[in-house]
Kinemage of the C-alpha trace (Angstrom):
@kinemage 1
@onewidth
@group {chain A} dominant
@subgroup {mainchain}
@vectorlist {calphas} color= white
{ca met a 1} P 21.599 10.225 -10.275
{ca met a 2} L 22.866 13.623 -10.303
{ca lys a 3} L 21.235 16.409 -11.495
{ca lys a 4} L 23.255 19.001 -13.036
{ca ile a 5} L 23.895 22.300 -11.050
{ca ile a 6} L 25.923 25.406 -12.134
{ca leu a 7} L 28.493 25.790 -9.275
{ca phe a 8} L 29.808 29.765 -9.175
{ca leu a 9} L 32.692 30.291 -6.638
{ca val a 10} L 31.700 32.855 -3.717
{ca phe a 11} L 34.963 34.951 -2.697
{ca ala a 12} L 34.135 35.112 0.892
{ca thr a 13} L 35.858 34.268 4.051
{ca asn a 14} L 33.004 32.256 5.349
{ca gly a 15} L 33.301 29.146 3.299
{ca tyr a 16} L 33.700 25.821 4.404
{ca tyr a 17} L 35.890 26.008 7.562
{ca ala a 18} L 34.402 29.313 8.444
{ca phe a 19} L 32.146 27.314 10.736
{ca ser a 20} L 34.210 24.981 12.296
{ca gln a 21} L 34.266 27.166 15.559
{ca asn a 22} L 33.082 25.387 18.400
{ca cys a 23} L 29.575 26.099 18.413
{ca asn a 24} L 27.814 24.986 22.041
{ca cys a 25} L 25.522 22.287 20.903
{ca leu a 26} L 23.677 22.125 23.946
{ca ser a 27} L 22.751 25.619 23.858
{ca glu a 28} L 21.762 25.739 20.262
{ca leu a 29} L 19.668 22.826 20.859
{ca lys a 30} L 17.967 24.602 23.786
{ca tyr a 31} L 17.491 27.503 21.329
{ca leu a 32} L 15.770 25.131 18.932
{ca glu a 33} L 13.695 23.570 21.700
{ca asn a 34} L 12.191 26.772 22.821
{ca ser a 35} L 11.515 28.186 19.083
{ca val a 36} L 9.567 24.881 18.509
{ca glu a 37} L 7.863 24.785 21.975
{ca glu a 38} L 6.567 28.621 21.214
{ca asn a 39} L 6.178 28.088 17.444
{ca leu a 40} L 5.491 24.978 15.943
{ca pro a 41} L 1.984 23.791 14.925
{ca ser a 42} L 2.831 19.992 15.282
{ca tyr a 43} L 4.110 20.509 18.791
{ca gln a 44} L 0.653 22.044 19.799
{ca asp a 45} L -0.598 19.069 17.778
{ca gln a 46} L 1.095 16.423 18.532
{ca val a 47} L 2.582 16.947 22.125
{ca ile a 48} L 0.120 19.483 24.023
{ca glu a 49} L -3.250 18.248 22.380
{ca gln a 50} L -2.443 14.848 22.482
{ca arg a 51} L -0.963 14.619 25.775
{ca arg a 52} L 2.507 13.503 25.268
{ca glu a 53} L 4.303 16.033 27.535
{ca ala a 54} L 6.206 13.217 29.289
{ca glu a 55} L 7.273 11.282 26.310
{ca tyr a 56} L 8.543 14.364 24.657
{ca ala a 57} L 10.078 15.457 28.030
{ca ile a 58} L 12.028 11.781 27.901
{ca his a 59} L 12.989 12.527 24.130
{ca lys a 60} L 14.287 15.989 24.877
{ca gln a 61} L 16.314 14.632 27.760
{ca ser a 62} L 18.007 11.955 25.804
{ca cys a 63} L 18.949 14.701 22.831
{ca glu a 64} L 20.231 17.289 25.520
{ca ala a 65} L 22.402 14.500 26.943
{ca ile a 66} L 23.945 13.693 23.878
{ca ala a 67} L 24.391 17.519 23.090
{ca ala a 68} L 26.310 18.170 25.894
{ca gln a 69} L 28.861 15.445 24.585
{ca leu a 70} L 29.206 16.768 21.087
{ca lys a 71} L 31.960 19.200 20.053
{ca asp a 72} L 31.662 18.687 16.447
{ca thr a 73} L 29.521 21.000 14.450
{ca ser a 74} L 28.462 18.533 11.802
{ca glu a 75} L 27.518 15.988 14.888
{ca cys a 76} L 25.376 18.786 16.458
{ca ile a 77} L 23.716 19.189 13.233
{ca gln a 78} L 22.899 15.357 12.767
{ca leu a 79} L 21.460 15.857 16.308
{ca phe a 80} L 19.241 18.057 15.179
{ca ala a 81} L 17.635 15.632 12.742
{ca lys a 82} L 17.224 13.255 15.733
{ca tyr a 83} L 15.116 15.873 17.888
{ca ile a 84} L 12.859 16.915 15.195
{ca ser a 85} L 12.015 13.155 14.409
{ca phe a 86} L 9.946 13.125 17.135
{ca phe a 87} L 7.494 15.297 15.465
{ca arg a 88} L 5.835 13.634 12.291
{ca asp a 89} L 6.233 16.626 10.493
{ca glu a 90} L 7.741 16.427 7.007
{ca his a 91} L 7.958 20.035 6.382
{ca phe a 92} L 9.781 20.516 9.396
{ca ser a 93} L 13.559 20.064 8.253
{ca ile a 94} L 17.089 21.164 8.189
{ca ala a 95} L 18.732 23.248 5.400
{ca tyr a 96} L 22.365 24.784 5.380
{ca lys a 97} L 22.818 28.799 4.924
{ca pro a 98} L 23.816 29.984 1.606
{ca glu a 99} L 27.578 30.946 3.108
{ca tyr a 100} L 28.242 27.357 4.326
{ca tyr a 101} L 29.179 26.312 0.776
{ca ser a 102} L 31.858 27.936 -1.270
{ca phe a 103} L 29.532 27.868 -4.500
{ca lys a 104} L 26.329 28.628 -5.616
{ca leu a 105} L 23.567 26.719 -7.457
{ca ser a 106} L 22.250 27.169 -10.635
{ca ser a 107} L 21.951 25.078 -13.979
{ca ser a 108} L 24.967 23.264 -15.142
{ca ile a 109} L 28.151 21.704 -13.221
{ca asp a 110} L 31.865 22.380 -12.522
{ca thr a 111} L 32.449 19.088 -11.017
{ca asn a 112} L 35.975 20.297 -9.777
{ca ile a 113} L 34.397 22.918 -7.894
{ca val a 114} L 32.329 20.510 -5.844
{ca arg a 115} L 34.727 17.727 -5.382
{ca ser a 116} L 37.222 20.258 -4.052
{ca phe a 117} L 34.771 21.407 -1.355
{ca phe a 118} L 33.429 17.856 -0.279
{ca asp a 119} L 36.979 16.368 -0.319
{ca lys a 120} L 37.924 18.518 2.510
{ca glu a 121} L 35.334 16.830 4.778
{ca lys a 122} L 37.191 14.336 7.298
{ca arg a 123} L 37.324 10.517 6.830
{ca ile a 124} L 36.740 7.623 9.423
{ca lys a 125} L 38.987 5.065 9.028
{ca val a 126} L 37.515 1.836 10.150
{ca lys a 127} L 38.979 -1.788 10.189
{ca asp a 128} L 37.467 -4.474 7.968
{ca asn a 129} L 35.933 -6.871 10.441
{ca ser a 130} L 34.087 -9.118 7.864
{ca asn a 131} L 35.222 -11.763 9.798
{ca arg a 132} L 33.488 -10.850 13.128
{ca val a 133} L 30.049 -9.690 11.947
{ca ser a 134} L 27.617 -9.860 15.176
{ca asp a 135} L 24.781 -7.924 13.760
{ca pro a 136} L 23.098 -8.348 10.087
{ca ile a 137} L 23.079 -5.197 8.988
{ca glu a 138} L 27.031 -4.823 9.203
{ca gly a 139} L 29.110 -5.097 6.189
{ca leu a 140} L 28.524 -3.726 2.290
{ca trp a 141} L 26.048 -2.112 1.282
{ca gln a 142} L 24.692 -0.661 -2.493
{ca asp a 143} L 21.848 1.405 -3.737
{ca lys a 144} L 19.754 0.087 -6.697
{ca asp a 145} L 21.376 2.152 -9.122
{ca lys a 146} L 24.754 1.633 -7.662
{ca thr a 147} L 25.237 5.128 -7.175
{ca phe a 148} L 27.152 4.644 -3.946
{ca thr a 149} L 28.436 1.650 -1.636
{ca val a 150} L 28.805 1.895 2.019
{ca arg a 151} L 29.936 -0.085 4.374
{ca ile a 152} L 28.262 -0.907 7.803
{ca val a 153} L 30.376 -1.435 10.751
{ca lys a 154} L 30.278 -0.939 14.546
{ca asp a 155} L 31.317 2.368 15.853
{ca lys a 156} L 29.994 3.405 19.334
{ca thr a 157} L 29.505 7.352 20.146
{ca pro a 158} L 26.862 9.223 21.681
{ca leu a 159} L 25.044 9.634 18.532
{ca arg a 160} L 24.944 6.017 17.001
{ca asp a 161} L 25.980 2.067 17.661
{ca phe a 162} L 27.128 1.828 13.866
{ca ala a 163} L 28.635 4.276 11.398
{ca gly a 164} L 27.610 3.784 7.498
{ca ile a 165} L 30.548 4.925 5.925
{ca ile a 166} L 31.251 5.558 1.956
{ca glu a 167} L 33.038 2.783 0.690
{ca glu a 168} L 32.823 3.993 -3.014
{ca gly a 169} L 31.090 6.790 -4.161
{ca asp a 170} L 31.026 9.311 -6.951
{ca asn a 171} L 34.382 11.054 -6.033
{ca ile a 172} L 32.256 14.387 -6.513
{ca tyr a 173} L 29.963 14.668 -3.798
{ca trp a 174} L 31.172 11.485 -1.770
{ca his a 175} L 34.564 10.229 -1.308
{ca lys a 176} L 35.658 7.077 0.446
{ca gly a 177} L 35.861 7.107 4.244
{ca gln a 178} L 32.913 10.293 4.782
{ca leu a 179} L 29.962 9.239 6.928
{ca lys a 180} L 26.659 8.605 5.149
{ca met a 181} L 24.761 7.021 7.915
{ca asp a 182} L 24.758 7.127 11.952
{ca ile a 183} L 22.346 4.164 12.974
{ca thr a 184} L 21.239 2.986 16.155
{ca lys a 185} L 20.149 0.041 16.904
{ca gly a 186} L 16.294 -0.709 18.064
{ca gly a 187} L 14.240 -4.079 18.483
{ca asn a 188} L 12.398 -6.426 16.004
{ca asn a 189} L 14.853 -5.651 12.976
{ca glu a 190} L 14.388 -2.173 13.145
{ca tyr a 191} L 17.060 0.701 13.783
{ca asp a 192} L 17.209 4.221 13.510
{ca cys a 193} L 19.019 5.782 10.750
{ca ile a 194} L 20.297 9.496 10.575
{ca tyr a 195} L 20.694 9.711 6.651
{ca ile a 196} L 23.045 12.130 5.109
{ca arg a 197} L 21.914 13.267 1.837
{ca gln a 198} L 24.433 14.543 -1.090
{ca met a 199} L 24.429 18.081 0.256
{ca arg a 200} L 24.894 16.939 4.203
{ca val a 201} L 21.459 17.551 5.104
{ca pro a 202} L 20.653 15.100 7.913
{ca his a 203} L 16.936 13.413 8.336
{ca gln a 204} L 16.218 10.522 10.407
{ca tyr a 205} L 14.435 7.251 9.148
{ca lys a 206} L 13.376 4.144 10.338
{ca leu a 207} L 16.111 1.360 8.757
{ca val a 208} L 14.380 -1.980 8.410
{ca phe a 209} L 16.235 -4.983 7.909
{ca lys a 210} L 13.851 -7.498 6.265
{ca asp a 211} L 14.962 -10.646 3.680
{ca ser a 212} L 18.588 -9.478 3.399
{ca val a 213} L 17.436 -5.773 2.262
{ca leu a 214} L 17.824 -2.479 4.268
{ca ser a 215} L 15.077 -0.321 3.591
{ca val a 216} L 15.824 3.464 4.346
{ca gly a 217} L 12.214 4.918 5.336
{ca arg a 218} L 10.316 5.270 1.981
{ca leu a 219} L 13.425 6.623 0.489
{ca phe a 220} L 14.967 3.564 -1.323
{ca asp a 221} L 16.556 0.026 -0.428
{ca leu a 222} L 20.060 -1.083 -0.128
{ca tyr a 223} L 21.232 -4.529 -1.392
{ca arg a 224} L 24.548 -6.509 -0.974
{ca pro a 225} L 26.431 -6.187 -3.799
{ca gly a 226} L 26.317 -8.464 -6.352
{ca lys a 227} L 22.388 -9.117 -5.881
{ca leu a 228} L 21.253 -6.718 -8.303
{ca lys a 229} L 22.227 -7.023 -12.015
{ca ile a 230} L 21.196 -3.473 -12.747
{ca gln a 231} L 23.656 -1.087 -14.867
{ca lys a 232} L 24.721 1.806 -13.023
{ca asn a 233} L 22.931 4.730 -14.231
{ca ser a 234} L 24.321 7.805 -15.895
{ca thr a 235} L 25.001 10.898 -13.789
{ca lys a 236} L 23.251 13.021 -16.328
{ca ile a 237} L 19.913 14.047 -16.308
{ca ala a 238} L 17.962 16.203 -19.037
{ca gln a 239} L 16.424 18.898 -17.415
{ca glu a 240} L 12.490 18.544 -17.456
{ca lys a 241} L 10.284 21.268 -18.330
{ca val a 242} L 7.855 22.707 -16.140
{ca ile a 243} L 4.753 21.677 -18.160
{ca glu a 244} L 4.361 19.617 -20.956
{ca val a 245} L 1.363 18.401 -23.369
{ca ser a 246} L 1.388 15.762 -25.737
{ca glu a 247} L -1.096 13.712 -28.030
{ca leu a 248} L -0.262 9.968 -26.844
{ca ser a 249} L -3.261 8.593 -29.283
{ca pro a 250} L -6.592 9.761 -30.814
{ca lys a 251} L -8.145 8.991 -27.205
{ca thr a 252} L -5.788 10.132 -24.713
{ca thr a 253} L -3.835 13.476 -24.287
{ca tyr a 254} L -0.922 13.603 -21.606
{ca ile a 255} L 0.175 16.556 -19.125
{ca lys a 256} L 3.457 16.276 -17.296
{ca ile a 257} L 3.657 18.960 -14.405
{ca thr a 258} L 6.855 19.050 -12.384
{ca ser a 259} L 6.142 22.091 -9.930
{ca phe a 260} L 3.448 23.779 -8.984
{ca asp a 261} L 5.647 26.821 -7.650
{ca leu a 262} L 3.782 30.056 -7.837
{ca asn a 263} L 6.760 31.482 -10.016
{ca tyr a 264} L 5.336 29.123 -12.971
{ca arg a 265} L 1.424 29.605 -12.252
{ca asp a 266} L 1.186 31.907 -15.519
{ca lys a 267} L 3.496 29.508 -17.555
{ca ile a 268} L 1.008 26.438 -16.356
{ca asp a 269} L -2.050 28.664 -17.038
{ca ser a 270} L -0.697 29.680 -20.534
{ca val a 271} L 0.081 26.063 -21.510
{ca ile a 272} L -3.190 24.773 -20.536
{ca lys a 273} L -4.736 27.400 -22.601
{ca val a 274} L -3.060 27.068 -25.465
{ca asn a 275} L -3.876 23.488 -25.504
{ca his a 276} L -7.257 23.602 -24.402
{ca lys a 277} L -8.629 22.371 -27.912
{ca leu a 278} L -6.420 19.650 -27.634
{ca ile a 279} L -7.444 18.325 -24.143
{ca thr a 280} L -10.867 18.774 -24.473
{ca ser a 281} L -11.387 16.986 -27.780
{ca lys a 282} L -10.193 13.545 -26.030
{ca pro a 283} L -11.867 11.615 -23.751
{ca asn a 284} L -8.842 10.382 -21.738
{ca leu a 285} L -6.333 12.725 -19.869
{ca ile a 286} L -3.690 11.392 -18.225
{ca ile a 287} L -1.987 14.021 -15.576
{ca asp a 288} L 1.564 12.996 -14.168
{ca val a 289} L 2.714 14.835 -11.239
{ca arg a 290} L 5.598 12.753 -10.178
{ca asn a 291} L 8.130 14.119 -8.465
{ca asn a 292} L 6.329 17.416 -8.008
{ca gly a 293} L 7.472 18.970 -4.696
{ca gly a 294} L 4.632 21.499 -4.496
{ca gly a 295} L 4.300 24.976 -4.547
{ca gly a 296} L 1.021 27.277 -4.017
{ca asp a 297} L -2.519 26.276 -4.887
{ca gln a 298} L -3.461 28.926 -7.674
{ca ser a 299} L -1.006 27.334 -9.906
{ca tyr a 300} L -3.261 24.323 -10.514
{ca tyr a 301} L -6.545 26.271 -10.794
{ca ser a 302} L -6.328 25.946 -14.136
{ca leu a 303} L -6.455 22.197 -14.091
{ca leu a 304} L -9.764 21.977 -12.370
{ca pro a 305} L -12.438 22.723 -15.123
{ca leu a 306} L -10.932 19.748 -17.370
{ca ile a 307} L -11.128 17.675 -14.368
{ca met a 308} L -13.780 18.065 -12.145
{ca ala a 309} L -17.414 16.569 -12.475
{ca lys a 310} L -19.439 19.148 -10.730
{ca lys a 311} L -19.489 23.102 -10.494
{ca tyr a 312} L -19.447 22.792 -6.715
{ca thr a 313} L -17.343 20.198 -4.889
{ca leu a 314} L -16.925 19.946 -0.909
{ca ser a 315} L -13.388 20.830 -0.171
{ca pro a 316} L -11.420 18.007 1.508
{ca leu a 317} L -9.312 20.428 3.520
{ca thr a 318} L -8.806 23.481 5.088
{ca phe a 319} L -6.136 24.750 7.359
{ca ser a 320} L -5.327 27.037 10.739
{ca val a 321} L -2.519 29.151 11.852
{ca trp a 322} L -0.867 29.006 15.120
{ca val a 323} L -0.548 32.517 16.347
{ca ser a 324} L 2.802 32.879 18.385
{ca asn a 325} L 4.659 36.142 18.955
{ca asp a 326} L 7.252 35.014 16.149
{ca ile a 327} L 4.227 34.284 13.378
{ca leu a 328} L 2.502 37.170 13.922
{ca lys a 329} L 5.570 39.208 13.138
{ca trp a 330} L 6.635 37.067 10.316
{ca tyr a 331} L 3.221 37.281 8.819
{ca ser a 332} L 3.023 41.152 9.357
{ca gln a 333} L 6.004 41.567 7.558
{ca asp a 334} L 5.572 39.289 4.654
{ca arg a 335} L 1.546 39.423 4.311
{ca tyr a 336} L 1.713 41.341 0.816
{ca lys a 337} L 3.965 39.051 -0.681
{ca tyr a 338} L 1.690 37.385 -3.337
{ca asp a 339} L -0.998 40.578 -3.225
{ca glu a 340} L -1.761 41.688 -6.842
{ca thr a 341} L -4.492 44.222 -6.436
{ca lys a 342} L -5.606 46.525 -3.813
{ca glu a 343} L -8.564 43.814 -2.380
{ca asp a 344} L -5.927 41.456 -1.662
{ca ser a 345} L -3.957 43.515 0.046
{ca ile a 346} L -7.224 44.475 2.380
{ca glu a 347} L -7.823 41.090 2.697
{ca ser a 348} L -4.034 40.424 3.854
{ca asp a 349} L -4.790 42.931 6.645
{ca ser a 350} L -7.935 41.750 7.505
{ca thr a 351} L -6.230 38.436 8.117
{ca leu a 352} L -3.697 40.105 10.067
{ca ala a 353} L -6.429 41.628 12.476
{ca met a 354} L -7.987 38.237 12.682
{ca met a 355} L -4.614 36.683 13.876
{ca ile a 356} L -4.033 39.246 16.576
{ca arg a 357} L -7.433 38.648 18.078
{ca his a 358} L -6.307 34.985 18.586
{ca lys a 359} L -2.732 35.485 19.610
{ca gly a 360} L -1.653 32.233 21.707
{ca gln a 361} L -4.273 29.823 19.927
{ca tyr a 362} L -5.144 28.375 16.667
{ca thr a 363} L -7.114 30.873 14.197
{ca pro a 364} L -10.818 29.727 13.256
{ca his a 365} L -11.249 27.394 10.316
{ca glu a 366} L -14.169 26.273 8.425
{ca phe a 367} L -14.381 24.015 5.275
{ca asp a 368} L -14.965 25.513 1.908
{ca thr a 369} L -16.217 24.263 -1.647
{ca ile a 370} L -14.303 24.137 -4.880
{ca glu a 371} L -16.052 26.340 -7.358
{ca thr a 372} L -15.605 25.418 -10.921
{ca asp a 373} L -17.281 28.199 -13.461
{ca thr a 374} L -16.678 25.906 -16.595
{ca leu a 375} L -17.213 22.113 -17.024
{ca cys a 376} L -15.703 20.225 -19.888
{ca ala a 377} L -17.622 17.220 -21.148
{ca phe a 378} L -14.194 15.606 -22.550
{ca pro a 379} L -12.037 14.374 -21.240
{ca gly a 380} L -14.644 11.739 -19.533
{ca lys a 381} L -11.721 9.807 -17.653
{ca val a 382} L -8.699 11.487 -16.003
{ca ala a 383} L -6.007 9.544 -14.301
{ca ile a 384} L -3.622 11.403 -12.020
{ca ile a 385} L 0.183 9.761 -11.744
{ca thr a 386} L 1.865 9.740 -8.381
{ca asn a 387} L 4.842 8.693 -6.361
{ca arg a 388} L 6.744 9.098 -3.171
{ca trp a 389} L 8.129 12.768 -4.168
{ca asp a 390} L 5.020 14.450 -4.295
{ca ala a 391} L 4.410 16.693 -1.514
{ca ser a 392} L 2.686 19.441 0.067
{ca thr a 393} L 0.420 21.509 -2.766
{ca thr a 394} L 0.725 18.539 -4.948
{ca glu a 395} L -0.963 16.494 -2.358
{ca gly a 396} L -3.752 19.425 -2.272
{ca phe a 397} L -4.029 19.022 -5.815
{ca val a 398} L -4.429 15.224 -5.574
{ca leu a 399} L -6.784 15.212 -2.930
{ca ser a 400} L -9.068 17.647 -4.504
{ca ala a 401} L -9.060 16.156 -7.966
{ca asn a 402} L -9.893 12.698 -6.172
{ca gln a 403} L -13.035 14.571 -5.117
{ca ser a 404} L -14.314 14.171 -8.980
{ca glu a 405} L -16.112 10.910 -10.163
{ca lys a 406} L -14.058 11.524 -13.343
{ca val a 407} L -10.503 11.015 -11.392
{ca thr a 408} L -8.630 7.866 -10.770
{ca gln a 409} L -5.156 8.022 -8.810
{ca tyr a 410} L -2.561 5.551 -10.280
{ca gly a 411} L 0.932 4.893 -9.104
{ca glu a 412} L 2.310 4.748 -5.231
{ca asn a 413} L 1.609 6.721 -2.074
{ca thr a 414} L 2.733 10.378 -2.112
{ca ala a 415} L 4.918 11.753 0.228
{ca gly a 416} L 2.701 12.623 2.819
{ca met a 417} L 4.022 16.375 3.469
{ca ile a 418} L 0.312 17.726 4.217
{ca ser a 419} L -0.314 18.036 7.819
{ca tyr a 420} L 1.410 21.206 8.253
{ca gly a 421} L 2.848 23.695 6.265
{ca asp a 422} L 3.543 27.572 4.832
{ca trp a 423} L 6.772 27.274 6.602
{ca arg a 424} L 8.939 30.043 7.631
{ca lys a 425} L 12.941 30.349 8.037
{ca val a 426} L 14.498 29.963 11.720
{ca tyr a 427} L 17.921 30.761 11.913
{ca met a 428} L 20.287 28.933 14.382
{ca pro a 429} L 22.500 31.725 16.317
{ca cys a 430} L 25.906 29.684 15.298
{ca leu a 431} L 25.364 26.492 13.727
{ca pro a 432} L 25.407 27.278 9.971
{ca ile a 433} L 21.699 26.048 9.235
{ca trp a 434} L 18.126 27.298 9.515
{ca leu a 435} L 15.315 25.194 9.713
{ca ser a 436} L 11.927 25.271 8.072
{ca met a 437} L 9.059 25.897 10.502
{ca pro a 438} L 5.418 25.395 9.358
{ca thr a 439} L 2.907 27.975 10.743
{ca lys a 440} L -0.342 26.074 9.744
{ca lys a 441} L -1.945 22.897 10.794
{ca val a 442} L -4.440 21.132 7.971
{ca phe a 443} L -7.807 19.840 8.801
{ca phe a 444} L -9.316 16.826 6.760
{ca arg a 445} L -12.931 16.831 6.135
{ca asn a 446} L -12.705 12.781 6.850
{ca asn a 447} L -10.031 13.279 9.479
{ca ala a 448} L -7.494 11.367 7.023
{ca asp a 449} L -4.168 10.989 8.871
{ca leu a 450} L -1.485 11.540 5.884
{ca glu a 451} L 1.621 12.640 7.324
{ca ser a 452} L 4.402 10.862 6.423
{ca ile a 453} L 1.768 8.156 4.921
{ca gly a 454} L 0.794 10.116 2.036
{ca ile a 455} L -2.404 9.601 -0.216
{ca glu a 456} L -2.981 6.281 -1.201
{ca pro a 457} L -3.699 5.528 -5.044
{ca lys a 458} L -6.744 3.598 -6.262
{ca ile a 459} L -4.470 1.473 -8.666
{ca lys a 460} L -1.112 0.918 -6.947
{ca leu a 461} L 1.758 0.253 -9.754
{ca asp a 462} L 4.930 -1.714 -9.508
{ca ile a 463} L 7.822 0.779 -8.309
{ca asn a 464} L 10.206 -1.165 -10.224
{ca gln a 465} L 8.386 -0.701 -13.561
{ca glu a 466} L 7.950 2.959 -13.295
{ca glu a 467} L 9.420 3.831 -16.791
{ca asn a 468} L 6.312 1.912 -17.899
{ca trp a 469} L 3.536 3.518 -15.934
{ca val a 470} L 2.432 5.903 -18.463
{ca lys a 471} L 1.778 3.112 -21.094
{ca thr a 472} L 0.126 1.025 -18.567
{ca val a 473} L -2.244 3.845 -17.387
{ca gln a 474} L -2.765 4.399 -21.000
{ca ala a 475} L -3.788 1.042 -21.759
{ca asp a 476} L -5.875 1.159 -18.578
{ca leu a 477} L -7.832 4.093 -19.879
{ca glu a 478} L -8.235 2.862 -23.455
{ca lys a 479} L -9.407 -0.798 -22.735
């Protein structure tokens, strides 16, 4: 389903075709490789510390061989998705420079502008070889909500063995004949898939064929058309508030929080304060953080007195910064960004001095405690509902909350975007993209491995019944 966005025309010369110049893909890739090897914590962790230099060298050589054959800008960007997939680092991802698009994003939609922009994208012409299918993934596939249909066909290029091509799209973002997936064949019914998102950002996932279903990583499943009797959803979505509090019953209060962005910290604190009497008057509390992509830790601090059972709780994680020249320069320039007092600024200067002393290595780290000045007798039972879109700071919140004996986590595993963080933008010299490159590595007190896996709930709920999760959790708390 398509979220509503505002699109304003940008009257400039560097629109969709301004990046059609022939960037040298191999040169761009080597620029990225150098930046990764100097700056990326997950490189230091997964290649150097885990002694995987030989494995990384093979992957790097393979990507460079492909890059030397590519002339198309979009194909080069898709190759970047393949290169960064070596690192189990969900924060390390691709984004387009704002000037790539001929519009800006905001809160309502002008579909004609979007349609005009994406309609200019090249098409791939393929023949319907349904009578000569030799691989089980070939043919038509549809997502559960019927938002698009792709035809997977053999189409050998340096990047792929198969192409997933739009057969039926929304005719706004996606049009017939446009490339949706680059697929290479592996073994045991597994494939590697470079999946292209709505705004054309590529990401590589495992594509698994099992029981006539194609699973695109943890994103979603694809089915043969006609196999699911599900009505196509409307493309209109009501915009959710950042935080909502409501009374579900005389026993249970419900809080929905869609973002922990630091810009919303005051809003979250204010709503919790206004509703404090309601929340602390009932034995049960449900905190629903589904689809919350994270933000900053300070945004959830006002929730801690409601859910913690002890004034002092061991923090489940801490972090360390990899101090490269580029990261040192970035931190120095941005160190006062969120400072509010003179004391904050002094602390930021002290942190910079400490980083300089540890240049070329990780900064020292130690585990702290979660201190809660005020504890509440009610709520006595707290449920936290999670899904696969909960990432980063939200996962930190869930881990911290799970230290309390009051708390039970329900739903499905979180995103698994937590082992690295605090990213900075690394712009490519020629390609119209930048990469979010983390600066920190997270250490877990119990040595947990959560990246790309997520935090497993104590009580798993059926993803096909997600619209009923709140009622299910409420019934469990009140039984």
